[in-house]
C-alpha positions as CSV (number, residue, x, y, z in Angstrom):
1,M,7.6,8.1,-61.7
2,R,6.0,5.7,-59.3
3,K,9.3,3.8,-58.7
4,K,11.2,6.9,-58.1
5,S,8.6,8.0,-55.6
6,L,9.0,4.3,-54.1
7,Y,12.7,4.9,-53.9
8,N,12.8,8.4,-52.4
9,F,10.4,6.8,-49.7
10,L,12.6,4.0,-49.0
11,G,15.6,6.1,-48.8
12,A,13.9,8.3,-46.1
13,A,12.8,5.3,-44.0
14,A,16.5,4.2,-44.0
15,C,18.2,7.3,-43.3
16,A,15.2,7.7,-40.5
17,V,16.2,4.3,-39.1
18,A,20.1,4.8,-39.1
19,L,19.5,8.0,-37.2
20,A,17.1,6.3,-34.6
21,G,19.7,3.5,-34.2
22,C,22.6,5.8,-34.0
23,V,21.4,7.6,-30.8
24,T,19.8,4.7,-29.1
25,P,21.0,4.8,-25.4
26,G,23.5,2.0,-24.8
27,I,22.1,0.2,-21.4
28,V,23.2,-3.3,-20.6
29,P,20.4,-5.6,-19.0
30,R,21.7,-7.4,-15.9
31,T,22.1,-11.3,-16.3
32,A,20.7,-13.1,-13.2
33,S,22.7,-16.0,-11.6
34,H,21.2,-19.6,-11.5
35,A,24.0,-21.0,-9.5
36,V,23.4,-22.6,-6.2
37,P,25.5,-24.7,-3.7
38,A,26.0,-28.5,-4.5
39,N,24.5,-29.7,-1.4
40,Y,22.7,-28.5,1.8
41,G,25.8,-28.6,4.2
42,T,25.8,-32.5,4.0
43,P,28.3,-34.5,2.2
44,L,26.1,-37.1,0.7
45,A,23.1,-36.1,-1.3
46,D,20.9,-37.8,-4.1
47,S,18.1,-36.7,-6.2
48,T,15.3,-38.0,-4.0
49,N,13.1,-35.3,-3.1
50,T,10.1,-35.5,-0.5
51,A,8.7,-32.4,-2.5
52,Q,7.9,-34.9,-5.3
53,L,5.2,-36.5,-3.0
54,R,1.7,-35.3,-3.4
55,W,0.4,-33.6,-0.4
56,K,-2.2,-36.4,0.2
57,E,0.6,-38.8,0.3
58,F,2.6,-36.8,2.7
59,F,-0.3,-36.3,5.3
60,T,-2.4,-39.2,6.2
61,D,-4.2,-37.8,9.2
62,P,-7.9,-38.0,7.6
63,N,-9.2,-35.0,9.6
64,L,-6.2,-32.9,8.4
65,T,-6.6,-33.9,4.8
66,A,-10.4,-33.0,5.1
67,L,-9.5,-29.4,6.2
68,I,-6.6,-29.0,3.3
69,D,-9.6,-30.1,0.9
70,T,-12.0,-27.7,2.1
71,A,-9.3,-24.7,2.1
72,L,-8.1,-25.4,-1.6
73,R,-12.0,-25.0,-2.4
74,N,-13.2,-22.3,-0.2
75,N,-9.7,-20.1,0.9
76,Q,-10.5,-16.6,-0.2
77,E,-6.8,-15.6,-1.0
78,L,-6.5,-18.7,-3.3
79,N,-9.7,-17.5,-5.1
80,I,-8.1,-14.0,-5.2
81,A,-5.1,-15.6,-7.0
82,L,-7.6,-17.7,-9.4
83,Q,-8.8,-14.3,-10.6
84,E,-5.5,-12.5,-11.2
85,I,-4.7,-15.6,-13.6
86,Q,-7.8,-14.7,-15.5
87,I,-6.8,-11.0,-15.4
88,S,-3.2,-12.2,-16.8
89,K,-4.8,-14.5,-19.4
90,N,-7.1,-11.4,-20.8
91,E,-3.9,-9.2,-20.6
92,I,-2.3,-11.5,-23.4
93,Q,-5.5,-11.4,-25.7
94,I,-5.3,-7.5,-25.3
95,R,-1.8,-7.1,-26.5
96,K,-2.0,-10.0,-29.2
97,G,-5.1,-7.4,-30.6
98,E,-2.6,-4.6,-30.6
99,Y,-0.4,-6.1,-33.5
100,M,-3.5,-7.5,-35.5
101,P,-5.3,-5.1,-37.9
102,F,-8.0,-2.7,-36.9
103,L,-11.2,-3.0,-39.0
104,G,-14.4,-1.0,-38.3
105,V,-17.4,-0.2,-40.0
106,G,-19.0,3.1,-39.8
107,V,-21.9,5.4,-40.9
108,R,-21.6,9.0,-40.9
109,S,-24.0,11.8,-42.1
110,D,-23.2,15.5,-41.6
111,V,-24.5,19.0,-43.2
112,D,-22.1,21.8,-43.9
113,R,-22.9,25.3,-45.1
114,P,-20.0,27.5,-45.5
115,G,-20.4,31.4,-45.0
116,R,-20.2,33.4,-48.5
117,Y,-17.1,35.2,-47.6
118,T,-15.4,31.8,-46.6
119,L,-12.9,30.3,-49.4
120,R,-15.3,27.5,-50.0
121,G,-18.4,29.7,-50.2
122,A,-16.8,31.8,-52.6
123,T,-15.8,29.1,-54.5
124,E,-19.1,27.7,-54.7
125,E,-20.6,30.9,-55.8
126,Q,-18.1,31.4,-58.4
127,V,-18.6,28.1,-59.9
128,R,-22.4,28.5,-59.7
129,I,-23.2,25.3,-57.8
130,R,-25.8,27.0,-55.9
131,E,-28.3,29.5,-57.2
132,D,-28.5,31.2,-54.0
133,H,-26.1,34.1,-54.3
134,V,-27.0,35.6,-50.6
135,N,-25.7,32.7,-48.7
136,P,-24.5,29.2,-50.0
137,E,-27.3,26.6,-48.9
138,P,-26.5,23.6,-46.4
139,L,-24.9,20.6,-48.4
140,A,-25.2,17.3,-46.8
141,N,-22.6,14.6,-47.0
142,H,-23.4,10.9,-46.1
143,Q,-21.0,8.0,-45.7
144,L,-21.0,4.3,-45.3
145,G,-17.9,2.1,-45.2
146,A,-15.0,0.3,-43.6
147,F,-12.3,1.6,-42.2
148,A,-8.9,-0.2,-41.5
149,S,-5.4,0.5,-39.7
150,W,-2.6,-1.5,-39.1
151,E,0.7,-0.8,-37.3
152,V,3.4,-2.9,-39.1
153,D,5.5,-4.6,-36.2
154,I,8.9,-4.0,-37.8
155,W,10.9,-3.9,-34.4
156,H,8.4,-6.9,-32.8
157,R,7.5,-3.9,-30.2
158,L,4.3,-5.3,-30.1
159,R,5.1,-9.0,-30.5
160,N,7.5,-8.7,-27.3
161,A,4.6,-6.8,-25.3
162,R,2.3,-10.0,-26.2
163,K,5.1,-12.4,-24.8
164,A,5.8,-10.6,-21.7
165,A,1.9,-10.6,-20.9
166,A,2.2,-14.4,-21.8
167,L,5.0,-14.5,-19.2
168,R,3.6,-12.7,-16.9
169,Y,0.4,-14.9,-17.1
170,L,3.0,-18.0,-16.4
171,A,4.0,-16.0,-13.5
172,S,0.6,-15.5,-12.1
173,V,0.0,-19.5,-12.4
174,E,3.1,-20.0,-10.2
175,G,2.0,-17.3,-7.5
176,R,-1.2,-19.5,-7.5
177,N,0.7,-22.6,-7.0
178,F,2.8,-20.9,-4.1
179,T,-0.4,-19.7,-2.4
180,V,-1.5,-23.3,-2.4
181,T,1.9,-24.4,-0.9
182,N,1.6,-22.0,1.7
183,L,-2.2,-22.9,2.5
184,I,-1.5,-26.3,2.9
185,A,1.6,-25.7,5.5
186,E,-0.5,-23.1,7.2
187,V,-3.7,-25.4,7.5
188,A,-1.2,-28.2,8.7
189,T,0.8,-26.3,11.4
190,S,-2.2,-25.0,12.9
191,Y,-3.8,-28.1,12.9
192,Y,-0.6,-29.7,14.8
193,E,-0.7,-26.6,17.1
194,L,-4.3,-27.5,18.2
195,L,-3.4,-30.8,18.7
196,A,-0.8,-29.9,21.0
197,L,-3.0,-27.4,22.8
198,D,-5.6,-30.0,23.6
199,S,-2.9,-32.4,25.1
200,Q,-1.7,-29.5,27.3
201,L,-5.1,-29.0,28.4
202,A,-5.5,-32.7,29.2
203,I,-2.3,-32.7,31.4
204,T,-3.4,-29.4,33.0
205,R,-6.7,-31.0,34.0
206,Q,-4.7,-34.1,35.5
207,N,-2.6,-31.9,37.4
208,I,-5.4,-29.8,38.8
209,E,-6.8,-33.2,40.1
210,I,-3.1,-34.0,41.8
211,Q,-3.1,-30.7,43.3
212,R,-6.4,-30.5,44.6
213,N,-5.8,-34.0,46.2
214,A,-2.4,-32.6,47.6
215,L,-4.2,-29.5,49.1
216,E,-6.6,-31.5,51.1
217,L,-3.8,-33.7,52.1
218,V,-2.1,-30.4,53.0
219,K,-5.2,-29.5,55.2
220,L,-5.3,-32.6,57.1
221,Q,-1.6,-32.5,58.1
222,K,-2.4,-28.9,59.3
223,E,-5.0,-30.0,61.5
224,S,-2.7,-32.6,62.8
225,A,0.0,-29.6,63.4
226,R,2.4,-31.3,61.0
227,V,2.5,-28.3,58.7
228,T,1.5,-24.6,58.9
229,E,-1.0,-22.3,57.2
230,L,1.8,-21.3,55.1
231,A,2.1,-24.6,53.3
232,V,-2.0,-24.7,52.9
233,Q,-1.9,-21.1,51.1
234,R,1.0,-22.3,48.9
235,F,-0.6,-25.4,47.6
236,E,-3.7,-23.4,47.2
237,A,-2.1,-20.8,45.4
238,Q,-0.5,-23.4,43.0
239,L,-3.7,-25.0,42.4
240,H,-5.3,-21.6,41.3
241,N,-2.2,-20.8,39.2
242,T,-2.8,-24.2,37.4
243,L,-6.7,-23.5,37.0
244,S,-5.7,-20.0,35.5
245,N,-3.3,-22.1,32.8
246,Q,-6.5,-24.0,31.9
247,F,-8.5,-21.0,30.9
248,T,-5.4,-19.6,29.1
249,I,-5.1,-22.9,26.9
250,Q,-9.0,-22.9,26.3
251,Q,-8.7,-19.4,24.7
252,Q,-5.6,-20.4,22.5
253,I,-7.8,-23.3,21.4
254,V,-10.6,-21.3,20.5
255,E,-8.1,-18.7,18.8
256,T,-6.5,-21.7,16.8
257,E,-9.8,-23.1,15.8
258,N,-10.9,-19.7,14.5
259,R,-7.8,-19.5,12.2
260,I,-8.2,-22.8,10.6
261,N,-11.9,-21.8,10.1
262,F,-10.8,-18.7,8.3
263,L,-8.1,-20.6,6.5
264,V,-10.8,-22.9,5.2
265,G,-13.2,-20.2,4.4
266,R,-15.9,-20.7,6.7
267,Y,-17.3,-18.9,9.8
268,P,-16.2,-20.2,13.3
269,Q,-17.1,-23.8,14.1
270,P,-15.6,-26.9,16.3
271,V,-12.7,-28.4,14.1
272,A,-13.2,-32.2,13.8
273,R,-10.1,-33.9,15.5
274,N,-9.1,-36.8,17.7
275,D,-8.0,-35.3,20.8
276,S,-5.7,-38.1,21.8
277,S,-4.2,-38.2,18.5
278,F,-1.3,-36.2,19.2
279,N,0.4,-38.7,21.6
280,A,0.0,-41.4,19.1
281,L,1.6,-39.3,16.1
282,A,4.4,-41.1,14.8
283,P,7.7,-39.2,14.9
284,P,8.7,-37.3,12.0
285,R,9.4,-39.2,8.9
286,L,12.6,-39.2,7.1
287,V,12.7,-36.0,4.6
288,R,14.8,-36.4,1.8
289,A,16.0,-32.8,0.6
290,G,17.6,-34.0,-2.9
291,V,19.9,-31.5,-4.2
292,P,19.5,-27.8,-4.1
293,A,19.2,-27.5,-7.9
294,Q,16.0,-29.0,-7.9
295,L,14.7,-26.0,-6.0
296,L,14.8,-24.1,-9.4
297,Q,12.0,-26.5,-10.5
298,N,10.2,-27.3,-7.8
299,R,9.6,-24.1,-5.9
300,P,6.5,-22.1,-7.4
301,D,8.0,-18.8,-6.2
302,I,11.3,-19.1,-8.0
303,R,9.7,-20.1,-11.2
304,Q,7.5,-17.1,-10.8
305,A,10.4,-14.9,-10.2
306,E,11.9,-16.4,-13.4
307,Q,9.1,-15.4,-15.3
308,R,8.9,-12.3,-14.3
309,L,12.6,-11.7,-15.0
310,L,12.0,-13.0,-18.8
311,A,9.2,-10.5,-18.9
312,S,11.2,-7.8,-18.0
313,N,13.8,-8.3,-20.3
314,L,11.2,-8.4,-22.9
315,D,10.1,-5.0,-21.6
316,V,13.5,-3.4,-22.3
317,Q,13.4,-4.5,-25.9
318,V,9.8,-2.8,-26.0
319,A,11.1,0.2,-24.5
320,R,14.1,0.3,-27.0
321,A,12.0,-0.1,-30.2
322,A,10.2,3.2,-29.2
323,F,13.3,5.0,-30.6
324,Y,12.7,3.4,-34.0
325,P,10.4,4.6,-36.7
326,A,7.0,3.4,-36.5
327,L,4.9,2.3,-39.7
328,R,1.2,2.6,-39.9
329,I,-0.9,1.9,-42.8
330,T,-4.5,3.2,-42.8
331,G,-7.2,2.9,-45.4
332,S,-11.1,2.9,-46.2
333,A,-13.3,1.8,-48.7
334,G,-17.2,2.7,-49.1
335,F,-19.8,4.7,-50.3
336,E,-20.3,8.8,-50.2
337,A,-22.9,10.9,-51.7
338,F,-24.7,14.3,-50.8
339,K,-27.9,12.5,-51.1
340,P,-29.1,9.1,-49.4
341,G,-30.7,8.2,-52.7
342,L,-27.2,8.4,-54.5
343,L,-25.0,6.5,-51.9
344,F,-24.9,3.4,-53.4
345,T,-24.9,4.8,-57.3
346,T,-21.7,3.4,-58.5
347,P,-18.8,4.2,-59.2
348,Q,-19.8,7.8,-58.8
349,S,-20.2,7.2,-54.9
350,L,-17.5,4.9,-54.6
351,L,-14.8,5.8,-51.7
352,F,-11.5,4.3,-51.1
353,S,-8.4,5.8,-49.5
354,A,-5.0,4.4,-48.5
355,A,-2.0,6.1,-46.5
356,G,1.3,4.7,-45.0
357,D,3.1,6.7,-42.1
358,L,6.5,6.2,-41.2
359,M,7.5,8.2,-38.2
360,A,10.5,8.1,-35.6
361,P,10.9,10.4,-32.5
362,L,13.4,13.1,-33.2
363,I,12.7,16.1,-31.0
364,N,11.0,14.9,-27.9
365,R,13.0,11.7,-26.9
366,N,13.5,12.5,-23.6
367,G,10.3,10.9,-22.4
368,I,11.3,7.8,-24.5
369,K,14.7,7.8,-22.8
370,S,13.3,7.8,-19.3
371,V,10.7,5.0,-20.1
372,Y,13.6,3.0,-21.7
373,S,15.7,3.6,-18.4
374,S,13.2,2.7,-16.1
375,A,12.4,-0.6,-18.0
376,N,16.2,-1.3,-17.8
377,A,16.0,-0.7,-13.8
378,A,12.9,-2.5,-13.6
379,Q,14.9,-5.4,-15.5
380,I,17.9,-5.1,-13.1
381,Q,15.2,-5.1,-9.9
382,T,13.7,-8.2,-11.0
383,A,17.1,-10.2,-11.7
384,Y,18.2,-9.3,-8.3
385,N,14.7,-10.4,-6.9
386,Y,15.4,-13.8,-8.7
387,E,18.6,-14.2,-6.9
388,R,17.1,-13.2,-3.4
389,T,14.3,-15.5,-4.1
390,V,16.6,-18.6,-4.7
391,L,19.0,-17.7,-2.0
392,N,15.8,-17.6,0.2
393,A,14.7,-20.9,-0.7
394,Y,18.0,-22.5,-0.1
395,V,18.4,-20.8,3.3
396,E,14.6,-21.9,4.4
397,V,15.5,-25.4,3.4
398,S,18.8,-25.3,5.6
399,N,17.1,-24.0,8.3
400,Q,14.1,-26.5,8.5
401,L,16.7,-29.4,8.1
402,A,18.8,-28.2,11.0
403,S,15.7,-27.7,13.0
404,L,14.6,-31.4,12.4
405,R,18.0,-32.6,13.5
406,N,18.4,-30.5,16.6
407,L,14.7,-30.6,17.5
408,G,14.9,-34.5,17.3
409,Q,17.7,-34.5,19.9
410,S,16.3,-32.0,22.0
411,Y,13.0,-34.1,22.1
412,D,15.1,-37.4,23.3
413,E,16.5,-35.2,26.2
414,K,13.4,-33.7,27.3
415,A,11.5,-37.0,27.3
416,R,14.1,-38.6,29.7
417,A,13.7,-35.2,31.7
418,V,9.9,-35.8,32.2
419,T,10.5,-39.7,32.9
420,S,12.7,-38.5,36.0
421,L,10.4,-35.9,37.1
422,N,7.2,-37.9,37.1
423,Q,9.2,-40.4,39.4
424,S,10.5,-37.4,41.5
425,V,6.7,-36.3,42.1
426,T,6.1,-39.9,43.3
427,I,9.0,-40.0,45.3
428,S,8.4,-36.4,46.9
429,N,4.7,-37.1,47.4
430,S,5.7,-40.4,49.5
431,L,8.3,-38.7,51.5
432,F,6.1,-35.9,52.3
433,R,3.4,-38.2,53.6
434,S,6.0,-39.8,55.8
435,A,7.3,-36.4,57.0
436,R,10.5,-36.8,55.3
437,A,10.3,-34.0,52.9
438,E,9.3,-30.5,53.2
439,Y,6.3,-29.2,51.1
440,T,8.2,-26.9,49.1
441,E,10.0,-29.6,47.6
442,V,6.7,-31.1,46.5
443,L,5.5,-27.8,45.3
444,F,8.9,-27.3,43.3
445,T,8.8,-30.9,41.9
446,Q,5.1,-30.6,40.6
447,R,5.9,-27.3,39.1
448,D,9.0,-28.7,37.3
449,A,7.0,-31.7,36.1
450,L,4.2,-29.8,34.7
451,E,6.5,-27.6,32.8
452,A,8.5,-30.2,31.3
453,K,5.5,-31.7,30.0
454,Y,4.4,-28.6,28.6
455,D,7.7,-28.3,26.9
456,L,7.9,-32.1,25.8
457,I,4.5,-31.3,24.0
458,E,5.7,-28.1,22.5
459,L,8.8,-29.8,21.1
460,K,6.8,-32.5,19.5
461,M,4.7,-29.7,17.9
462,K,7.7,-28.2,16.5
463,Q,9.1,-31.4,15.1
464,L,5.8,-32.1,13.1
465,N,5.8,-28.3,12.0
466,A,9.4,-28.7,10.9
467,Q,8.6,-31.6,9.0
468,V,5.8,-29.6,7.3
469,G,8.3,-26.5,7.0
470,V,10.7,-28.8,5.0
471,Y,7.9,-30.0,2.7
472,R,6.8,-26.4,1.8
473,A,10.3,-25.2,1.6
474,L,11.4,-28.0,-1.0
475,G,8.5,-26.9,-3.0
476,G,5.9,-29.5,-2.0
477,G,2.3,-29.6,-1.9
478,W,1.3,-27.6,-5.1
479,N,1.2,-30.5,-7.4
């Protein structure tokens, strides 16, 4: 008899599984492409990659490395990312616990008094359990035992959910690494911008002294009737314009210092630096880009997108398993009696039960289909996001490499222009003193020389930032 019941049970289960499998929607997930070009547009390429350098080897300025160290300890965004990692780690434990048996211990006491004209009341009166024929007396019930339940993970729905949570944990770790890379790059670029502003401020102050001397000279020449009041006003206007630029640069210095202080997680204070170190900085070092395929391993954002893609593939399997029957086993064991003194009287008060439920969705399947369809759409979305992340990484490296090449050539040409304009300022001043040049030539030459010096400093800053940009784009800094 028992074998026959077991066979009937297994036959019903097989029919339910077959029915569920036949009506499962056939949706094909998208396979993301991992293909990248062989090089960054240059015919020669090797596996030597600057991203493999640690950031302390890449940045040698002690003031800058001290700022980066402080930022890695105190930056709020980085600390938030660390908590995201902890949340993801806890999610793994939650998912792991779902496919393990649930076991609990409980105590229960209740009192029940059925009415006489109810089925239980009439039955009790009929068998004369109670002597009060007016109304049955209350009957207590006390229970003490252990209760267990377990969903048998036949289709690996729960295990796949745990694996997906583990992959999202790894993605959160990569997200933290990507935050570190961006943070180091942002601190470095802000630091170089601060040094450039210091150099611009020093040049501005030098020009203020030159223009003041020129103004005094023009005033003397006006007294000797060699120039008019127009020349005096033009020289004075140029001096005030340069003074105005000085305060503008000072404000930019304050804002840049505060941006650095924010990145390192502290309130505004002076940023330690050598004001003259910008001019002494060596030209950007040779950056080795390696081959584009290395981006798949070096870039934390690409690895983060890959982990999310793998997790979304498992999400589709989890949603698909909802169409199949779910087997749940429940059981309990303990003691039960209507008086506390009889609770541990064995075997009369022993209580145990066991049950198995095999249920498959049959009627309300539209909701499950929608969840499955959404999971597949999310998988396709993460596949496109992975491809977009890889493409963006390649474009970033290509742009920064081209920027390094072009900025280097532009800097050389601008340096020659500054040299020529410095000589022009000296010549124009000499000619003006000997009345062989107009004052307008002096004004225009001084203005052009000042603008060229500003441009040269800005080009050097862009060169340094492009070098930092290549290092970040290649995936350096987080290791």
